[in-house]
C-alpha positions in Angstrom: -10.0 -40.4 68.2 -13.6 -39.0 68.2 -15.3 -41.9 69.9 -17.8 -41.3 72.7 -15.4 -42.2 75.4 -12.3 -40.5 73.8 -10.4 -38.1 76.1 -8.8 -36.2 73.2 -9.5 -32.5 73.5 -11.0 -32.6 70.0 -13.5 -35.3 70.9 -14.5 -33.4 74.1 -15.1 -30.2 72.1 -17.3 -32.2 69.6 -19.4 -33.6 72.5 -19.8 -30.1 73.9 -21.0 -28.8 70.5 -23.6 -31.5 70.3 -25.0 -30.3 73.6 -25.7 -26.8 72.1 -22.4 -25.1 72.7 -20.4 -23.3 70.1 -19.3 -25.5 67.1 -16.1 -27.3 67.6 -13.2 -25.9 65.6 -10.5 -28.5 65.0 -7.4 -27.3 63.3 -5.6 -30.0 61.2 -1.8 -30.0 61.3 -1.5 -33.0 58.9 0.5 -32.8 55.7 -2.1 -31.4 53.3 -1.2 -33.3 50.1 -1.1 -36.6 52.0 -4.4 -35.8 53.6 -5.9 -35.0 50.2 -5.0 -38.4 48.8 -6.5 -40.1 51.8 -9.8 -38.2 51.5 -10.0 -38.9 47.8 -9.6 -42.6 48.6 -12.2 -42.6 51.4 -14.7 -40.8 49.1 -14.0 -43.3 46.2 -12.4 -40.8 43.9 -9.9 -43.4 42.9 -9.7 -42.1 39.3 -8.0 -39.0 40.7 -5.2 -41.0 42.5 -1.7 -41.2 40.9 -0.2 -44.6 39.9 2.5 -44.0 42.4 3.8 -41.5 44.9 7.2 -40.7 46.5 8.1 -42.9 49.5 8.3 -39.9 51.8 4.6 -39.0 51.0 3.6 -42.6 51.6 5.2 -42.3 55.1 3.2 -39.0 55.7 0.0 -41.0 54.7 1.0 -43.7 57.2 1.3 -41.1 59.9 -2.2 -39.7 59.2 -3.7 -43.2 58.9 -2.2 -44.2 62.2 -3.5 -41.0 63.9 -7.1 -41.3 62.7 -7.2 -45.2 62.7 -7.7 -45.4 58.9 -5.4 -48.4 58.5 -8.0 -50.8 57.1 -9.9 -48.2 55.0 -6.6 -47.2 53.2 -4.9 -50.6 53.1 -5.7 -51.5 49.5 -4.3 -48.3 48.0 -1.4 -48.3 50.4 -0.5 -51.9 49.3 -0.7 -50.8 45.6 1.8 -48.0 46.2 4.0 -50.0 48.6 4.4 -52.9 46.2 5.4 -50.5 43.4 8.0 -48.7 45.6 9.5 -51.7 47.4 12.9 -52.8 46.2 14.3 -55.4 48.6 18.0 -54.9 47.8 20.8 -53.7 50.0 21.3 -51.0 50.8 17.6 -50.5 51.5 17.0 -46.8 50.7 14.3 -45.3 52.9 14.5 -47.9 55.6 13.4 -45.3 58.2 10.2 -44.7 56.2 9.6 -48.3 55.6 9.7 -49.2 59.3 6.8 -46.8 59.9 4.8 -47.7 56.7 5.1 -51.4 57.3 4.2 -51.1 60.9 1.1 -49.1 60.3 -0.2 -51.1 57.4 0.9 -54.5 58.6 3.5 -55.5 56.1 5.6 -57.8 58.2 8.2 -58.9 55.5 9.0 -55.3 54.8 9.1 -54.4 58.5 11.6 -57.2 59.1 13.8 -56.2 56.2 13.8 -52.5 57.1 14.5 -53.1 60.8 17.3 -55.5 59.9 18.9 -52.8 57.8 18.8 -50.3 60.6 20.2 -52.8 63.1 23.1 -53.6 60.7 23.9 -50.2 59.4 22.8 -47.8 62.2 25.6 -45.7 63.6 25.8 -43.2 66.4 27.1 -39.6 66.2 30.0 -39.0 68.6 28.3 -35.7 69.7 24.9 -37.1 70.5 23.5 -39.5 73.0 21.0 -40.7 70.3 21.7 -43.1 67.5 21.9 -41.3 64.1 19.2 -43.6 62.6 16.9 -42.9 65.5 16.9 -39.2 64.7 15.8 -39.9 61.2 12.8 -42.1 62.2 9.4 -40.4 62.2 8.1 -39.1 65.5 5.1 -41.3 64.8 7.2 -44.5 64.9 6.3 -46.3 68.2 8.9 -45.9 70.9 8.7 -49.7 71.4 10.0 -50.2 67.8 12.9 -47.7 68.1 13.9 -49.2 71.4 13.8 -52.7 70.1 16.0 -51.8 67.1 18.5 -50.1 69.5 18.4 -53.1 71.8 19.2 -55.5 68.9 21.9 -53.2 67.6 23.6 -53.0 71.0 23.3 -56.8 71.5 25.2 -57.5 68.3 27.8 -54.8 68.9 28.4 -56.2 72.4 29.0 -59.6 70.8 31.5 -58.2 68.3 33.3 -56.3 71.1 33.6 -59.5 73.1 35.4 -61.2 70.2 37.7 -58.2 69.7 38.4 -57.8 73.4 39.3 -61.4 73.8 41.7 -61.1 70.8 43.3 -58.0 72.4 43.6 -59.7 75.8 45.3 -62.7 74.1 47.7 -60.6 72.1 48.4 -57.7 74.5 47.7 -59.0 77.9 50.2 -60.1 80.6 53.9 -59.5 81.0 54.7 -62.9 79.7 52.9 -63.7 76.5 53.0 -67.0 74.7 54.3 -66.8 71.1 51.5 -67.1 68.6 53.8 -67.8 65.7 53.6 -71.5 64.8 57.4 -71.4 64.3 58.0 -69.6 67.6 59.4 -66.5 65.9 59.3 -63.3 68.0 59.6 -61.1 65.0 56.6 -62.7 63.4 54.6 -62.1 66.5 55.7 -58.5 66.6 54.7 -57.9 63.0 51.3 -59.6 63.6 50.8 -57.4 66.7 51.5 -54.2 64.7 49.1 -55.4 62.0 46.4 -55.9 64.7 47.0 -52.4 66.3 46.7 -50.7 62.9 43.5 -52.5 62.0 41.9 -51.8 65.3 42.8 -48.1 65.1 40.5 -47.9 62.0 37.6 -48.8 64.3 38.4 -46.3 67.1 38.3 -49.4 69.3 41.6 -48.4 71.0 40.0 -45.0 71.9 37.0 -46.9 73.4 34.5 -45.4 70.9 33.2 -48.7 69.8 29.5 -47.8 70.5 29.6 -45.3 67.6 30.3 -48.0 65.0 27.8 -49.7 62.7 27.8 -53.5 62.8 28.3 -53.7 59.1 31.1 -51.2 59.1 33.0 -53.3 61.7 32.5 -56.4 59.6 33.6 -54.7 56.4 36.9 -53.5 57.9 37.9 -57.0 58.9 36.5 -58.5 55.7 38.5 -56.1 53.5 41.7 -56.4 55.6 44.4 -58.6 54.0 46.6 -61.0 56.0 50.3 -60.2 56.2 52.1 -62.0 53.5 55.2 -62.9 55.4 58.2 -64.8 54.3 60.1 -66.3 57.1 61.4 -63.5 59.4 65.0 -63.3 60.5 65.9 -65.7 63.3 63.3 -68.3 62.3 64.4 -71.9 62.5 62.4 -72.6 59.3 63.6 -70.2 56.7 61.4 -71.6 53.9 58.2 -71.6 55.9 55.1 -69.5 55.2 53.8 -67.6 58.2 50.3 -66.9 56.9 49.0 -69.4 59.4 50.3 -67.2 62.3 47.8 -64.4 61.6 45.1 -63.4 64.0 42.8 -62.4 61.1 41.1 -65.6 59.8 39.6 -66.6 63.2 38.2 -63.1 63.7 36.8 -63.0 60.2 35.0 -66.2 60.9 33.6 -64.8 64.1 32.4 -61.6 62.4 30.9 -63.5 59.5 28.9 -65.7 61.9 27.8 -62.6 63.8 26.5 -61.0 60.6 24.6 -64.1 59.7 22.9 -64.0 63.1 21.5 -60.5 62.6 17.7 -60.8 62.3 15.1 -58.2 61.6 12.2 -57.6 63.9 8.9 -59.5 63.8 5.5 -58.3 64.8 5.4 -61.1 67.4 8.3 -59.3 69.2 5.7 -56.7 70.4 3.0 -57.5 72.9 0.5 -55.1 71.2 0.9 -56.9 67.9 0.7 -60.4 69.5 -2.7 -59.5 70.9 -4.0 -58.3 67.5 -2.7 -61.5 65.8 -5.0 -63.8 67.8 
């Protein structure tokens, strides 16, 4: 930031002061307690450092270290606190902070886990053009990271929507629909269709607000939905038959389970700036 070729205003003011002008006055807008911990570390006052700090404060430290390029100087202390705070269980509390912390200090495993959580659980408010998780990310989080998370979230949502739209087209589409009941019962088909409409209404899919859903919430609704337990409907030629095999639900559950298993967190190699630094 203060290098001889830096174009930051602060660096220009320092160079002017060195040429005999008035001393450079550089106001610091950094979080003071986080900055204090950084300065104690840089000046080897390690005995004054706490054993651990809140996650939010570690994120503030990451912001400052990124701003002043102190990644390497602070990496040892940051790792000590990060290892203490990290709990790789779902749901991953503080995933927004962990994306920034792991990006700044180079913790790829944590970065992958935190970004995966946001891809899976991120939802969008219906009164905002921005994703809800995006508004909680630090302004210091690189735009490339937030865009990549949004891109992956949209990719998996689109895949889920394709499966659901195909199911709707099969069951709703056309004036003449084939009977899906394995025993050719129109009443069974009607009951299954009503079950499908009721389930889709929980997702706001019928009102075309699919983009506001979280990937995991979509999966959970289908995973927790029970098949209709139908005895043979009236008019069926097989009065003792079970109609569980007529349900639309098992195939869709399998599709959603496969989709969830394909969700991957981000890697540093996904970003050109990181690929260069890895060589």
